[in-house]
DSSP file (Angstrom, degrees, kcal/mol; ACC not computed):
  #  RESIDUE AA STRUCTURE BP1 BP2  ACC     N-H-->O    O-->H-N    N-H-->O    O-->H-N    TCO  KAPPA ALPHA  PHI   PSI    X-CA   Y-CA   Z-CA
    1    1 A M     >        0   0    0      0, 0.0     4,-2.1     0, 0.0     5,-0.2   0.000 360.0 360.0 360.0 -33.5   49.9   36.9  -25.5
    2    2 A S  H  >  +     0   0    0      1,-0.2     4,-2.1     2,-0.2     5,-0.1   0.879 360.0  51.0 -62.2 -39.2   49.4   40.6  -24.6
    3    3 A R  H  > S+     0   0    0      2,-0.2     4,-2.3     1,-0.2    -1,-0.2   0.906 108.3  51.6 -65.4 -41.6   46.3   39.8  -22.7
    4    4 A R  H  > S+     0   0    0      1,-0.2     4,-2.2     2,-0.2    -2,-0.2   0.917 110.5  48.5 -62.0 -43.3   48.0   37.0  -20.7
    5    5 A W  H  X S+     0   0    0     -4,-2.1     4,-2.8     1,-0.2    -1,-0.2   0.907 109.9  52.6 -64.0 -40.8   50.8   39.4  -19.8
    6    6 A N  H  X S+     0   0    0     -4,-2.1     4,-2.7     2,-0.2    -2,-0.2   0.900 109.0  49.8 -62.4 -40.7   48.3   42.1  -18.7
    7    7 A R  H  X S+     0   0    0     -4,-2.3     4,-2.6     2,-0.2    -1,-0.2   0.926 112.4  47.0 -62.8 -44.4   46.6   39.6  -16.4
    8    8 A R  H  X S+     0   0    0     -4,-2.2     4,-2.5     2,-0.2    -2,-0.2   0.911 112.9  49.0 -64.3 -41.7   49.8   38.6  -14.8
    9    9 A A  H  X S+     0   0    0     -4,-2.8     4,-2.3     2,-0.2    -2,-0.2   0.916 111.8  49.3 -63.9 -42.2   50.9   42.2  -14.4
   10   10 A S  H  X S+     0   0    0     -4,-2.7     4,-2.4     1,-0.2    -2,-0.2   0.918 111.1  49.3 -63.2 -43.1   47.5   43.0  -12.9
   11   11 A L  H  X S+     0   0    0     -4,-2.6     4,-2.5     1,-0.2    -1,-0.2   0.907 110.3  51.7 -61.7 -42.0   47.8   40.1  -10.5
   12   12 A G  H  X S+     0   0    0     -4,-2.5     4,-2.5     1,-0.2    -2,-0.2   0.899 109.2  49.6 -61.7 -41.5   51.3   41.2   -9.5
   13   13 A V  H  X S+     0   0    0     -4,-2.3     4,-2.4     2,-0.2    -2,-0.2   0.917 111.3  49.6 -64.9 -42.7   50.1   44.7   -8.8
   14   14 A L  H  X S+     0   0    0     -4,-2.4     4,-2.2     2,-0.2    -2,-0.2   0.923 112.1  47.4 -61.8 -45.0   47.2   43.3   -6.6
   15   15 A L  H  X S+     0   0    0     -4,-2.5     4,-2.0     2,-0.2    -2,-0.2   0.916 112.5  49.1 -63.1 -43.6   49.6   41.1   -4.7
   16   16 A A  H  X S+     0   0    0     -4,-2.5     4,-2.1     1,-0.2    -1,-0.2   0.897 110.3  51.5 -63.6 -40.0   52.1   43.9   -4.1
   17   17 A S  H  X S+     0   0    0     -4,-2.4     4,-2.6     1,-0.2    -1,-0.2   0.908 107.9  52.6 -62.6 -41.7   49.3   46.2   -2.9
   18   18 A G  H  X S+     0   0    0     -4,-2.2     4,-2.3     1,-0.2    -1,-0.2   0.892 108.6  49.9 -61.9 -40.0   48.1   43.6   -0.5
   19   19 A L  H  X S+     0   0    0     -4,-2.0     4,-2.2     2,-0.2    -1,-0.2   0.893 110.0  50.7 -66.2 -39.1   51.6   43.3    1.0
   20   20 A V  H  X S+     0   0    0     -4,-2.1     4,-1.4     2,-0.2    -2,-0.2   0.941 112.2  46.4 -63.5 -46.8   51.9   47.0    1.3
   21   21 A F  H  < S+     0   0    0     -4,-2.6     4,-0.4     1,-0.2    -2,-0.2   0.888 112.1  51.1 -63.8 -38.3   48.6   47.3    3.2
   22   22 A A  H >< S+     0   0    0     -4,-2.3     3,-1.1     1,-0.2    -1,-0.2   0.893 108.6  51.6 -65.4 -39.0   49.5   44.3    5.4
   23   23 A A  H 3< S+     0   0    0     -4,-2.2    -1,-0.2     1,-0.3    -2,-0.2   0.794 101.7  61.6 -68.1 -27.3   52.8   45.9    6.3
   24   24 A C  T 3< S-     0   0    0     -4,-1.4    -1,-0.3     1,-0.3    -2,-0.2   0.588  98.8-146.0 -76.3  -9.4   51.1   49.2    7.3
   25   25 A G    <   +     0   0    0     -3,-1.1    -1,-0.3    -4,-0.4     3,-0.1  -0.509  31.8 171.5  81.5-149.5   49.1   47.4   10.0
   26   26 A G        +     0   0    0      1,-0.3     2,-0.1    -2,-0.2    -1,-0.1   0.112  61.4   8.4 129.1 -23.7   45.7   48.4   10.8
   27   27 A G  S >  S+     0   0    0      1,-0.4     3,-1.1     0, 0.0    -1,-0.3  -0.268  98.9  25.7-150.3-122.9   44.2   45.9   13.2
   28   28 A G  T 3  S+     0   0    0      1,-0.2    -1,-0.4    -2,-0.1    -3,-0.0  -0.165 109.5  17.9 -63.2 145.2   45.2   43.0   15.2
   29   29 A G  T 3  S+     0   0    0      1,-0.2    -1,-0.2    -3,-0.1    18,-0.0   0.489  76.6 152.1  83.8   4.4   48.6   42.4   16.5
   30   30 A G    <   -     0   0    0     -3,-1.1    -1,-0.2    23,-0.1     3,-0.1  -0.185  53.2-120.0 -64.1 163.3   50.2   45.8   16.2
   31   31 A S  S    S-     0   0    0      1,-0.3    21,-0.2    22,-0.1    23,-0.1   0.217  72.0 -63.2 -92.8  16.7   52.9   46.8   18.5
   32   32 A G        +     0   0    0     21,-0.4    -1,-0.3    19,-0.1     2,-0.3  -0.345  59.9 150.9 124.4 158.7   51.1   49.7   19.9
   33   33 A G        -     0   0    0     -2,-0.1    22,-2.7    -3,-0.1    23,-2.4  -0.876  55.0 -48.3 175.4-147.9   49.5   53.0   19.2
   34   34 A T  E     -a   56   0A   0     -2,-0.3     2,-0.3    21,-0.2    23,-0.2  -0.942  44.1-179.1-118.9 136.9   46.7   55.0   20.6
   35   35 A K  E     -a   57   0A   0     21,-2.4    23,-2.7    -2,-0.4     2,-0.5  -0.950  17.2-142.0-126.6 150.8   43.2   53.7   21.4
   36   36 A T  E     -a   58   0A   0     -2,-0.3    23,-0.2    21,-0.2     2,-0.1  -0.959  21.3-120.9-115.6 130.1   40.2   55.7   22.8
   37   37 A A        -     0   0    0     21,-3.2     2,-0.5    -2,-0.5     5,-0.2  -0.429  26.1-153.4 -65.2 138.4   37.8   54.2   25.3
   38   38 A T  B >  S-F   41   0B   0      3,-2.1     3,-1.0     1,-0.2    -1,-0.0  -0.971  73.2  -7.7-118.7 125.4   34.3   54.2   24.0
   39   39 A G  T 3  S-     0   0    0     -2,-0.5    -1,-0.2     1,-0.2     3,-0.1   0.817 129.8 -57.6  62.1  29.3   31.4   54.3   26.5
   40   40 A G  T 3  S+     0   0    0      1,-0.2    25,-3.1    -3,-0.1     2,-0.3   0.732 116.1 110.4  73.8  21.7   33.8   53.7   29.4
   41   41 A R  E <   +Fg  38  65B   0     -3,-1.0    -3,-2.1    23,-0.2     2,-0.3  -0.969  39.6 177.5-132.5 145.8   35.2   50.5   27.8
   42   42 A I  E     - g   0  66B   0     23,-2.3    25,-2.5    -2,-0.3     2,-0.4  -0.994  16.6-148.8-145.3 141.3   38.5   49.5   26.2
   43   43 A D  E     - g   0  67B   0     -2,-0.3     2,-0.4    23,-0.2    25,-0.2  -0.932  15.4-170.8-108.5 133.4   39.8   46.2   24.8
   44   44 A V  E     - g   0  68B   0     23,-2.9    25,-2.6    -2,-0.4     2,-0.4  -0.988   9.6-149.6-125.9 132.9   43.5   45.4   25.1
   45   45 A N  E     - g   0  69B   0     -2,-0.4     8,-1.6    23,-0.2     2,-0.5  -0.861   5.1-153.2-103.8 136.5   45.2   42.5   23.3
   46   46 A A  E     -Hg  52  70B   0     23,-3.0    25,-3.1    -2,-0.4    26,-0.3  -0.938  20.4-178.5-110.6 126.7   48.3   40.9   24.8
   47   47 A Y  E  >  -H   51   0B   0      4,-3.2     4,-1.7    -2,-0.5    25,-0.2  -0.747  23.3 -88.7-120.6 164.4   50.7   39.2   22.4
   48   48 A D  T  4 S+     0   0    0      1,-0.3    -2,-0.0    23,-0.3     4,-0.0  -0.939 107.2  50.9-108.8 141.4   53.9   37.2   22.4
   49   49 A P  T  4 S-     0   0    0      0, 0.0    -1,-0.3     0, 0.0    -2,-0.1   0.149 129.2 -80.2 -79.3 110.4   56.7   38.2   22.3
   50   50 A F  T  4 S+     0   0    0      1,-0.1     2,-0.3    -4,-0.1    -2,-0.2   0.763  83.5 124.1  35.8  75.6   55.5   40.4   25.1
   51   51 A R  E  <  -H   47   0B   0     -4,-1.7    -4,-3.2    70,-0.1     2,-0.3  -0.986  48.2-138.4-153.3 149.1   53.6   43.4   23.8
   52   52 A F  E     -H   46   0B   0     -2,-0.3    -6,-0.2    68,-0.3    70,-0.1  -0.681  27.2-123.8 -94.3 159.5   50.2   45.1   24.1
   53   53 A D  S    S+     0   0    0     -8,-1.6   -21,-0.4    -2,-0.3     2,-0.3   0.347  94.7  50.3 -84.6   8.5   48.4   46.3   21.0
   54   54 A V        -     0   0    0    -22,-0.2   -20,-0.2    -9,-0.2    -2,-0.2  -0.999  47.8-179.1-145.8 143.0   48.3   49.8   22.5
   55   55 A K  S    S+     0   0    0    -22,-2.7    69,-2.5    -2,-0.3     2,-0.4   0.669  81.6  34.9-107.7 -30.9   50.7   52.1   24.2
   56   56 A T  E     -ab  34 124A   0    -23,-2.4   -21,-2.4    67,-0.2     2,-0.5  -0.992  62.4-168.4-131.2 128.7   48.3   55.0   25.0
   57   57 A I  E     -ab  35 125A   0     67,-2.5    69,-3.2    -2,-0.4     2,-0.4  -0.971  10.2-154.6-113.5 125.1   44.7   54.7   26.1
   58   58 A N  E     +ab  36 126A   0    -23,-2.7   -21,-3.2    -2,-0.5     2,-0.3  -0.854  25.9 161.8 -97.9 134.0   42.6   57.9   26.1
   59   59 A A  E     - b   0 127A   0     67,-2.4    69,-2.0    -2,-0.4     3,-0.1  -0.964  37.0-113.5-147.6 160.9   39.6   57.9   28.5
   60   60 A L        -     0   0    0     -2,-0.3    42,-0.2    67,-0.2    67,-0.0  -0.639  49.9 -86.9 -90.1 154.6   37.2   60.1   30.3
   61   61 A P  S    S+     0   0    0      0, 0.0     2,-0.3     0, 0.0    42,-0.2  -0.278  91.9  47.6 -58.9 147.8   37.2   60.5   34.1
   62   62 A G  E    S- I   0 102B   0     40,-3.0    40,-2.5    -3,-0.1     2,-0.3  -0.828 100.3  -3.1 120.8-158.7   35.1   57.9   35.9
   63   63 A E  E     - I   0 101B   0     -2,-0.3     2,-0.5    38,-0.2    38,-0.2  -0.511  57.3-167.9 -75.6 133.2   34.7   54.1   35.7
   64   64 A L  E     - I   0 100B   0     36,-3.2    36,-2.1    -2,-0.3     2,-0.6  -0.988  10.0-151.7-123.0 124.6   36.7   52.4   33.0
   65   65 A T  E     -gI  41  99B   0    -25,-3.1   -23,-2.3    -2,-0.5     2,-0.5  -0.861  14.7-165.3 -95.8 120.4   36.1   48.7   32.0
   66   66 A I  E     -gI  42  98B   0     32,-2.8    32,-2.1    -2,-0.6     2,-0.6  -0.928   5.6-168.0-111.0 123.9   39.2   47.1   30.7
   67   67 A T  E     -gI  43  97B   0    -25,-2.5   -23,-2.9    -2,-0.5     2,-0.4  -0.957   7.7-158.8-112.8 120.0   39.0   43.7   28.9
   68   68 A L  E     -gI  44  96B   0     28,-3.0    28,-2.1    -2,-0.6     2,-0.5  -0.837   3.7-161.0-100.3 132.2   42.3   42.0   28.4
   69   69 A H  E     -gI  45  95B   0    -25,-2.6   -23,-3.0    -2,-0.4     2,-0.6  -0.959  14.5-135.9-116.3 126.2   42.5   39.3   25.6
   70   70 A E  E     +g   46   0B   0     24,-3.2   -23,-0.2    -2,-0.5    20,-0.1  -0.717  31.1 164.8 -79.8 118.2   45.3   36.7   25.5
   71   71 A K        +     0   0    0    -25,-3.1   -23,-0.3    -2,-0.6   -24,-0.2   0.211  59.7  53.8-117.2  11.0   46.6   36.5   21.9
   72   72 A G  S    S-     0   0    0    -26,-0.3   -25,-0.1     2,-0.3     4,-0.1  -0.260  91.6 -98.9-122.6-150.3   49.8   34.6   22.7
   73   73 A A  S    S+     0   0    0     -2,-0.1     2,-0.3     2,-0.1   -26,-0.1   0.180  90.3  67.1-126.8  15.4   50.8   31.4   24.6
   74   74 A T  S    S-     0   0    0     16,-0.1    -2,-0.3    17,-0.1     2,-0.2  -0.833  88.8 -84.4-131.0 170.1   51.9   32.8   27.9
   75   75 A E        -     0   0    0     -2,-0.3     2,-0.3    15,-0.1    15,-0.2  -0.507  45.2-175.7 -72.8 141.4   50.3   34.4   31.0
   76   76 A H  E     -C   89   0A   0     13,-2.3    13,-2.8    -2,-0.2     2,-0.4  -0.975   9.4-161.6-136.1 152.6   49.9   38.2   30.8
   77   77 A R  E     -C   88   0A   0     -2,-0.3     2,-0.6    11,-0.2    36,-0.2  -0.988  13.5-148.1-132.6 143.9   48.6   40.8   33.3
   78   78 A F  E     -C   87   0A   0      9,-2.6     9,-1.6    -2,-0.4     2,-0.4  -0.958  33.3-179.5-109.1 111.7   47.4   44.4   32.8
   79   79 A T  E     -CD  86 110A   0     31,-3.0    31,-1.8    -2,-0.6     2,-0.4  -0.939  24.9-172.7-124.7 133.6   48.4   46.2   36.0
   80   80 A I  E   > -CD  85 109A   0      5,-2.5     5,-2.1    -2,-0.4    29,-0.1  -0.991  14.4-154.6-115.5 130.2   48.0   49.7   37.2
   81   81 A S  T   5S+     0   0    0     27,-0.5    -1,-0.1    -2,-0.4     3,-0.1   0.924  74.5  53.3 -71.8 -44.9   49.9   50.5   40.4
   82   82 A S  T   5S+     0   0    0      1,-0.3    -1,-0.3    26,-0.2     2,-0.2  -0.933 113.7  26.6-145.6 117.2   47.7   53.3   41.7
   83   83 A P  T   5S-     0   0    0      0, 0.0    -1,-0.3     0, 0.0     2,-0.2   0.514 112.9-114.2 -69.7 150.9   44.8   52.9   42.0
   84   84 A K  T   5 +     0   0    0     -2,-0.2     2,-0.3    -3,-0.1    -3,-0.2  -0.375  54.4 152.4 -63.1 122.7   45.6   49.3   42.4
   85   85 A F  E   < +C   80   0A   0     -5,-2.1    -5,-2.5    -2,-0.2     2,-0.3  -0.983  12.3 165.5-153.7 138.8   44.1   47.3   39.5
   86   86 A E  E     -C   79   0A   0     -2,-0.3     2,-0.4    -7,-0.2    -7,-0.2  -0.941  12.8-176.4-157.7 136.8   45.0   44.1   37.7
   87   87 A V  E     -C   78   0A   0     -9,-1.6    -9,-2.6    -2,-0.3     2,-0.4  -0.980  17.4-157.2-126.1 146.2   43.4   41.6   35.3
   88   88 A K  E     -C   77   0A   0     -2,-0.4     2,-0.3   -11,-0.2   -11,-0.2  -0.967   8.2-172.4-128.6 137.4   45.2   38.4   34.3
   89   89 A V  E     +C   76   0A   0    -13,-2.8   -13,-2.3    -2,-0.4   -20,-0.1  -0.935   3.2 179.7-125.9 152.8   44.9   36.1   31.3
   90   90 A T        -     0   0    0      3,-1.8     3,-0.3    -2,-0.3   -20,-0.2  -0.898  47.3 -99.9-137.7 166.2   46.3   32.7   30.4
   91   91 A P  S    S+     0   0    0      0, 0.0   -17,-0.1     0, 0.0   -16,-0.0   0.853 127.4  48.9 -57.6 -32.2   46.0   30.5   27.4
   92   92 A A  S    S+     0   0    0      1,-0.3    -3,-0.0     2,-0.1     0, 0.0   0.794 124.4  30.0 -77.2 -28.1   43.4   28.5   29.4
   93   93 A N  S    S+     0   0    0     -3,-0.3    -3,-1.8     1,-0.1    -1,-0.3  -0.729  75.7 172.0-128.6  79.8   41.5   31.7   30.4
   94   94 A P        +     0   0    0      0, 0.0   -24,-3.2     0, 0.0     2,-0.4   0.456  57.7  53.8 -79.7  -1.3   42.1   34.0   27.5
   95   95 A V  E     +I   69   0B   0    -26,-0.2     2,-0.3    -7,-0.1   -26,-0.2  -0.995  55.8 169.2-136.3 132.4   39.7   36.9   28.4
   96   96 A A  E     -I   68   0B   0    -28,-2.1   -28,-3.0    -2,-0.4     2,-0.4  -0.999  10.9-164.9-140.9 141.0   39.5   38.8   31.7
   97   97 A T  E     +I   67   0B   0     -2,-0.3     2,-0.3   -30,-0.2   -30,-0.2  -0.970  12.3 165.6-128.5 141.0   37.6   42.0   32.5
   98   98 A G  E     -I   66   0B   0    -32,-2.1   -32,-2.8    -2,-0.4     2,-0.4  -0.959  24.8-131.1-146.7 164.7   37.9   44.4   35.4
   99   99 A K  E     +I   65   0B   0     -2,-0.3     2,-0.3   -34,-0.2   -34,-0.2  -0.950  20.8 176.8-122.8 140.8   36.7   47.9   36.3
  100  100 A V  E     -I   64   0B   0    -36,-2.1   -36,-3.2    -2,-0.4     2,-0.5  -0.994  24.3-134.3-139.9 144.0   38.7   50.8   37.7
  101  101 A T  E     -I   63   0B   0     -2,-0.3     2,-0.4   -38,-0.2   -38,-0.2  -0.892  27.7-173.4-102.7 125.2   37.7   54.4   38.6
  102  102 A L  E     -I   62   0B   0    -40,-2.5   -40,-3.0    -2,-0.5     2,-0.1  -0.956  13.3-153.4-124.4 134.7   40.1   57.0   37.3
  103  103 A A        -     0   0    0     -2,-0.4    24,-0.2   -42,-0.2     0, 0.0  -0.446  53.0 -62.6 -89.5 172.1   40.3   60.8   37.9
  104  104 A A  S    S+     0   0    0     -2,-0.1     2,-0.3    24,-0.1    24,-0.2  -0.315  97.1  74.2 -55.9 136.7   41.9   63.2   35.4
  105  105 A G  E    S- E   0 127A   0     22,-2.4    22,-3.4    -3,-0.1     2,-0.4  -0.940  82.9 -67.1 150.2-170.3   45.6   62.4   35.1
  106  106 A T  E     - E   0 126A   0     -2,-0.3    20,-0.2    20,-0.2    -3,-0.0  -0.973  37.3-168.7-121.6 131.9   48.0   59.9   33.6
  107  107 A Y  E     - E   0 125A   0     18,-2.8    18,-2.6    -2,-0.4     2,-0.1  -0.957  14.2-142.0-124.7 111.0   48.2   56.3   34.8
  108  108 A P  E     - E   0 124A   0      0, 0.0   -27,-0.5     0, 0.0     2,-0.3  -0.454  20.8-169.2 -67.5 143.0   51.1   54.0   33.7
  109  109 A F  E     +DE  80 123A   0     14,-2.6    14,-2.3   -29,-0.1     2,-0.3  -0.928   9.7 166.8-129.0 160.4   50.2   50.4   33.0
  110  110 A K  E     -DE  79 122A   0    -31,-1.8   -31,-3.0    -2,-0.3     2,-0.7  -0.963  44.5 -97.1-156.5 168.3   52.3   47.3   32.5
  111  111 A C        -     0   0    0     10,-2.0     6,-0.8    -2,-0.3   -33,-0.2  -0.903  33.3-162.2 -90.8 117.6   52.3   43.6   32.3
  112  112 A S        +     0   0    0     -2,-0.7     2,-0.2     4,-0.1     3,-0.1   0.363  51.1 117.1 -87.9   6.7   53.5   42.6   35.8
  113  113 A F  S >> S-     0   0    0    -36,-0.2     3,-2.2     1,-0.2     4,-0.6  -0.541  87.9 -72.6 -72.2 142.6   54.4   39.1   34.8
  114  114 A D  T 34 S-     0   0    0      1,-0.3    -1,-0.2    -2,-0.2    -2,-0.1  -0.020 112.0  -8.3 -43.6 119.8   58.2   38.5   35.3
  115  115 A G  T 3> S+     0   0    0     -3,-0.1     4,-1.2     1,-0.1    -1,-0.3   0.250 102.1 106.8  82.6 -12.9   60.2   40.3   32.6
  116  116 A H  T <4>S+     0   0    0     -3,-2.2     5,-2.1     2,-0.2     3,-0.2   0.920  79.9  46.7 -70.0 -43.2   57.4   41.4   30.4
  117  117 A A  T ><5S+     0   0    0     -6,-0.8     3,-1.9    -4,-0.6    -1,-0.2   0.918 110.7  53.6 -63.0 -42.4   57.5   45.1   31.4
  118  118 A A  T 345S+     0   0    0      1,-0.3    -1,-0.2     2,-0.2    -2,-0.2   0.797 104.2  56.8 -61.6 -27.8   61.2   45.2   30.9
  119  119 A A  T 3<5S-     0   0    0     -4,-1.2    -1,-0.3    -3,-0.2    -2,-0.2   0.451 133.9 -88.5 -83.6  -0.8   60.7   43.7   27.4
  120  120 A G  T < 5S+     0   0    0     -3,-1.9     2,-2.0    -4,-0.2   -68,-0.3   0.533  80.8 139.7 111.4   7.2   58.4   46.7   26.6
  121  121 A M      < +     0   0    0     -5,-2.1   -10,-2.0   -70,-0.1     2,-0.3  -0.491  46.0 107.1 -86.0  70.8   55.0   45.6   27.7
  122  122 A V  E     + E   0 110A   0     -2,-2.0     2,-0.3   -12,-0.2   -12,-0.2  -0.898  32.5 147.3-141.1 164.8   54.1   49.0   29.1
  123  123 A G  E     - E   0 109A   0    -14,-2.3   -14,-2.6    -2,-0.3     2,-0.3  -0.945  32.0-107.6-174.0-165.8   51.9   52.0   28.3
  124  124 A K  E     -bE  56 108A   0    -69,-2.5   -67,-2.5   -16,-0.3     2,-0.5  -0.995   8.4-139.6-146.3 150.9   49.8   54.8   29.8
  125  125 A I  E     -bE  57 107A   0    -18,-2.6   -18,-2.8    -2,-0.3     2,-0.6  -0.961  18.3-158.0-107.9 123.5   46.2   55.7   30.3
  126  126 A V  E     -bE  58 106A   0    -69,-3.2   -67,-2.4    -2,-0.5     2,-0.5  -0.916  10.0-169.8-105.6 115.2   45.5   59.4   29.8
  127  127 A V  E      bE  59 105A   0    -22,-3.4   -22,-2.4    -2,-0.6   -67,-0.2  -0.909 360.0 360.0-109.6 125.4   42.3   60.5   31.5
  128  128 A G              0   0    0    -69,-2.0   -68,-0.2    -2,-0.5    -1,-0.1   0.343 360.0 360.0-174.4 360.0   41.0   64.0   30.8
């Protein structure tokens, strides 16, 4: 009986550990954090309810290729006001890529679809 209890206790510890790691995040679907562009490229995921998986993007000056991935069920846009840049995804067209050239500075971005920015779908690109 002692062995059976030990197995159950071990299984319980494993399950609890898995829940802790899942709650800590780590990959897809997070509500934002920081990502660094690699090789002048960055991937951004758009989720419902209205959030990007990143709040701050670090990049080097020059051309930046932004690929937006639709992970929800509504239209999303990744928009920079100046310089003017926008990529749009929909459930029917879930991936869009565009290029923008950025000098050193900070560039706010948002989802320009009605109400999404107001709901928190915003961030910034820090170039330096």
